[in-house]
N, C-alpha and C positions, 0 to 999 in steps of 0.2 A: 320264313322266320323259324329257326330252330332254336329251341330253349331247353336248357337243362335247369330244372327247378327243384330244389329241396323244399319239401312241404312239411310244416310243423304244427300249424294251428287250424282251428275250424274255419277261421276267416280266409286263410290262405287256400285251404282245400276247396272252399266254396268258390273262390275266384278261379281256381284251376278247372273245376268242373264246368263252370260257365264258359271259360275260354275253350275247353275241349269239345263242348257241345255246339257253340255258335261261331267260333272263329276257325274256319277250315284251314287256314294257313299255318296255324301254330302246331308243330309236331312235338309232343312232350316227351322228354327223356328224363327219368328220375335218376338223380345223383345217388351213387352208392355211398358217398361219404358226406357227412354233415358239415355244415359250415363251421369255421373255427369257434364262433361264439355260441354254438348250440351244441349240446352234449351228444345227442343221438336222434335218429328217427324214431318216431312212435310206431307202435304196432299198427295203428290205423293208416299211417303214411304207407307202410309197406304192403298192407292188404289193398290199399286203394291203387297203388302202383300196379300191383299184380292184377287186380281186376280190370283196369284200364287196358293193360297190355293184352289179356286174354279177350277182352271185348273187341279190340282192334283185330287180333288174329282170327277170331271166329267170324267177324263180320266179312273180312276179306276172303276167307275160305268159303263162307256161304255164297258170296257173289260168284266166285270162281266155279263152284259146284253146280250152281243153278244155271249156268250159261254154257251154251255149246258154241265154241269158237269155230266158225265156219271159215271156208277159204276167203269169202268177202269180208267177214269179221276180222280176219288177220290183216287185210289191207287197210281197214279202218283203224285198227289199233296201231299199225306201224306209222300211218300218217298223223294221227294224233300224238303219238310219242315224239314224233319229229317236231311238230308245232311246239310242244311243250319243252322240248330240249333247247330249241333256238329262240324261243320266245317271240315267234312271228305268227303270221296268219296263213292258214291253209283253207282250201275249199274242197269238200268232198261231195261229188256229184253221183247220183245213182237213182234209178228208176224206183217207183213205189214197189213195196212188197218183197225186197230182196234181203231184208234184215239190217239194213244200215242204221236205223234208229235204234233197234235193240242192241246192236254192237256198240253204238256210241254211249248209250245209257250205262251198259255194263262196264265200259272202260271208265266212264266218269265215277261210277260207284267204286271202282278199285283205286281211284285217285281223289278221294274225299278231300284230302289235304292240299290238293294242287289244282283242282278244276271244279267248275259248276256248269250244270247242264240246264238249258232253258229251251222250251218249245215255243215258237211264235204262232202256232196254229190258231187261227181265229183273231190274232192281234192285227187291228187295222189302223191304229193311231199311235201317236208318240207317247201319250200318257200310259196307255196300255202296255207299251213296250218297256218303259222304265219301271213301271209297277211290277211287271214280270221279273225284271233283273233284281229289284229290290227284294222281292219275295225270295228269290233264289239264294241271295246272300244273307238272308236273316234280318233285313231291315223292315221295320213296320212302315207300310205303305198305304194303309186304308185312308189316313187323314192328311196325307202330304199332298202338296201341289206338284204338278209334273216337273216344274223347274227345280223344286227342292229335292225331289227324288233323283233328278239328273245329277245335281251337284254331289249329293251323298254317294251315288253309285260310282261316279268318276273318282272321287276320293278313295273309296274302297279299293277299287281295282288298281289304281296307280300305286297305292301304299302296299297292297298285299301281293301284287303281281299274280293274282289267281287267274288261271286260264279260263276263258269264257267260250263255252261250246254252244252254238245256236242251232237248233234244229228248225226245220220249216223256214230257212233263211230267206226265201223269196219274199216273205212279208216285210223284209227290210226296205223293199222298193215301194215307191208309191203305188197305191192300188188304182183301179180303172178310173174312179170318180176324181182321182187327184192326178191325172196323167200329165198335167202341165207343171207339176211341182218337182222341184229338185229333190234328190234322195238325201234327206237330212239325216236319216239314221245310218245310212252307209258312210256318209261324210263323218258323222259323230264317231263311228267305229274307227275310221281312219286316223282322225286326228286326236280324239280323246283317249284312245286305248292303244292302237298299234304304234302310233308315234311315241308312246311312253312305255314301249317294250312289254306290253301285256299280250300274251299268246291268245290268239283267237282261232276258232275253228267254225266254218260256216257249213252246215249239212243241208243239202238241197237236191232238188231234181233239176231238170233241164230248164225249168220255168225261171230259174235265177238268171240264166244268161239271156233268155228271151226277154224278161222284163228290163234288164240292164239296156239291151238294145232299143227297146221301146222308149225308155227315158231319154236315151241319147237322141232319138229321132225327134221327140216332141219338146225338148228343152235345149238350153245351151250347155248342159252339163257334158263333160267328157269323162271317160273311164280310165285314163292314164294313171291318175293318182292311185285308184284301186288296183289296178293291174300290177303296178310295180311293187305293191305292198304284199301281194299274194306270192308266197314263196313256194307254194307246191299246190297244184290243182289236180286232185285225184278224181279220175272218172272210173267208177266201179263197173265190174261185169254186169250185164243186163239180167242174167239168171244164175241162181245157185246151181251147183252140179249135184248129181244124183247122190254122191257120197255125203254131201252135206245135208240133203234132205233126209236121208236115212238116219243120220246122226240126230237130227233134231226130232224126227218121229220117235226114234228109240228113247230119247230122253223124256219127251212128253208122255209116252205111253207107259213108261216105267213108274210114274208117280201113282201112289195110292191115296185114297181119301183118309185125311187125318181128322178123326172125330174130335179131338180136343181143340185143334185150330180151326176146324170147320172149312177146310179147303184141301186141294189136292197138293200135298206138300211133303209127302213120305216116300222116299225112294224104295221101290220093290224090287223083285227080281227082273232080269232082262226080259222084255217082251218077246213073244213068239215071233219068228221070222215071217210068218204069214201076215200077221198084223202090220208089221213095218212095210212089207211089200204092197199090201193092199192100200194103205194110206198114201204111201209115196206114188203108187201107180195112178191113183186118182189125182194127186197134186201136179203130176206131169201133164195132165190134160188141161190144167188151169193156167191162166195168164200170170197170176200171182201165186207162186207155188208155196212159199213158207206160210202166207196167210191161210191157204188152203189146208195145209196140215194142221195148223192151229185150230181152225174152225172145225174140222172133222173130229179131232181129238176132243174138243170141247163138247161137241154134240154127243159123241160116245160116252163121255163122262156123264152127261145129263141123263142119258139112257140108263147107265149103271146105277146112279143115284136114285132115279125113279123106281128101280126095282130092288132097292136096298142093298146094292153091292158096294164094296169099297175098292173093287178092282174092275178094270174093263175086260169083258169077255168077248168072244168072237161075235156073238149075236148083237152086242152093242155096237160094234163097228159096221156090221152089215146093215143094221137099221139106221145108223147115223148117215150112212151114204146113200142107200137106195131109197129110203123112205123120207129123207129130209134134205141132205146136203146137195145131192145131184138134182132133184126136182127144184129146189130153191134156186140153184145156179142156173138151170135151164130157164126158169120163169124170169129171173133177173136178166138174162141175156136177151130174151124175146122182148121184155118191156123196155129195155134201153136201146135196142136197134131201131134205127129210123125207118127202115123198109126191108123188104125181102122176106122169104118164108121163115117159119120157125125153125130152130135148130136144136139138135140133141147130141152134140158131139161128145160131151162128157159121158153119157150113158152108153153110147155106142162103143167108145173106146175102153170103158172101164168094166162094164158088166161081164165080159168073158173071164176077167182076172178075179172076180170075187168068188172064190172057192173056199172060203174059210170053213174050217171044220169046227162045228160048235163044241167039240169036245177039246179043242186045242187048249193048251194051258193058259191061264189068265196071265195078264201082265204083271 
């Protein structure tokens, strides 16, 4: 819904702000000319229009600047663009830890007027599912019954044609204790949304297909209706490439501690090449490489703040890896393996490459 609205009174301005904040499908354009029965726009109208335009511009710019678009992220963006363009359903499958959820969230943040993101992590029942959807679109859900929420959610998406992006989509299938149940949530998406031209994106691991097969095996349900509604099934690469890892490491290592905001939010100078090389070298020994980079930088930031610094220095990275991250990963691997000797692959592979000069420039 695209509207051009001349605004001239406090009441109208109030309505506009409410629409702007809670109705994601309305994109406001301000008319340069007043209507025939009104003499001119007030100064407040003009200032508000400029402020809202600036807010939109800065918000979108911040999202773009805070996000590193990796090779995998580009595939995610292209698939979501396709679903939004044709108004149909797509499925994006990828293993954990490759950055697919981060990419999906960034895409949704850049399409606030067109899409809404929900994660079904931990959702195990129908009421929880519709409460999550209601919250995502700004509907009060705390005192509503599940059936009431379902009706409101259906009405909203059918009217607004807002794209729904669902992460952890394997929770749409009945869980183990309900293995004989038909997939009511999958059927609801098919009939209540896709059939009414609501764009849908399901983000998942290979568990999605495995659970589909289990439901078919234990019930009389068949997947033909779902399959013909899926217009694109995108299987992502299992690992990010080294260039992507270096870009993400460089971005995270470049941030400085912002005292006013009390978080790592201020971009500084480019990090020293040795810092990036060491963090990426460790990540390449790990099963989930992007999370390994994030955890290492987070630990190095903790070390920096503990010593009163607003920048990460070489000793912070060395301590983060050798004293905390690598021992923690080794202990975790040994604790979770069922049998066999203890392993130290990360330490063996990485220690020779940790040659950081403590006098190296700070990030």
